Biotite code that builds the C-alpha atoms (Angstrom):
import biotite.structure as struc

atoms = struc.array([
    struc.Atom([73.502, 83.378, 145.814], chain_id="A", res_id=1, res_name="UNK", atom_name="CA", element="C"),
    struc.Atom([71.647, 82.689, 149.002], chain_id="A", res_id=2, res_name="UNK", atom_name="CA", element="C"),
    struc.Atom([68.431, 84.005, 147.460], chain_id="A", res_id=3, res_name="UNK", atom_name="CA", element="C"),
    struc.Atom([68.945, 81.933, 144.532], chain_id="A", res_id=4, res_name="UNK", atom_name="CA", element="C"),
    struc.Atom([69.372, 78.785, 146.505], chain_id="A", res_id=5, res_name="UNK", atom_name="CA", element="C"),
    struc.Atom([66.138, 79.545, 148.566], chain_id="A", res_id=6, res_name="UNK", atom_name="CA", element="C"),
    struc.Atom([64.307, 79.970, 145.258], chain_id="A", res_id=7, res_name="UNK", atom_name="CA", element="C"),
    struc.Atom([65.557, 76.688, 144.093], chain_id="A", res_id=8, res_name="UNK", atom_name="CA", element="C"),
    struc.Atom([64.250, 75.089, 147.206], chain_id="A", res_id=9, res_name="UNK", atom_name="CA", element="C"),
    struc.Atom([60.925, 76.653, 146.810], chain_id="A", res_id=10, res_name="UNK", atom_name="CA", element="C"),
    struc.Atom([60.699, 75.441, 143.206], chain_id="A", res_id=11, res_name="UNK", atom_name="CA", element="C"),
    struc.Atom([61.663, 72.059, 144.184], chain_id="A", res_id=12, res_name="UNK", atom_name="CA", element="C"),
    struc.Atom([59.022, 71.872, 146.780], chain_id="A", res_id=13, res_name="UNK", atom_name="CA", element="C"),
    struc.Atom([56.467, 73.291, 144.458], chain_id="A", res_id=14, res_name="UNK", atom_name="CA", element="C"),
    struc.Atom([57.372, 70.809, 141.745], chain_id="A", res_id=15, res_name="UNK", atom_name="CA", element="C"),
    struc.Atom([57.186, 67.952, 144.408], chain_id="A", res_id=16, res_name="UNK", atom_name="CA", element="C"),
    struc.Atom([53.591, 68.937, 145.361], chain_id="A", res_id=17, res_name="UNK", atom_name="CA", element="C"),
    struc.Atom([52.555, 69.429, 141.655], chain_id="A", res_id=18, res_name="UNK", atom_name="CA", element="C"),
    struc.Atom([53.801, 66.045, 140.898], chain_id="A", res_id=19, res_name="UNK", atom_name="CA", element="C"),
    struc.Atom([52.284, 64.460, 144.152], chain_id="A", res_id=20, res_name="UNK", atom_name="CA", element="C"),
    struc.Atom([48.859, 66.189, 143.463], chain_id="A", res_id=21, res_name="UNK", atom_name="CA", element="C"),
    struc.Atom([48.086, 64.172, 140.382], chain_id="A", res_id=22, res_name="UNK", atom_name="CA", element="C"),
    struc.Atom([49.871, 61.015, 141.647], chain_id="A", res_id=23, res_name="UNK", atom_name="CA", element="C"),
    struc.Atom([47.370, 61.140, 144.568], chain_id="A", res_id=24, res_name="UNK", atom_name="CA", element="C"),
    struc.Atom([44.378, 61.682, 142.619], chain_id="A", res_id=25, res_name="UNK", atom_name="CA", element="C"),
    struc.Atom([45.083, 59.105, 140.125], chain_id="A", res_id=26, res_name="UNK", atom_name="CA", element="C"),
])
């Protein structure tokens, strides 16, 4: 369960970055 939570955090950070990159370039 601990590993799953860690993955969720990484996915959240990655998604945030992916959403930030296009928003910044736009």
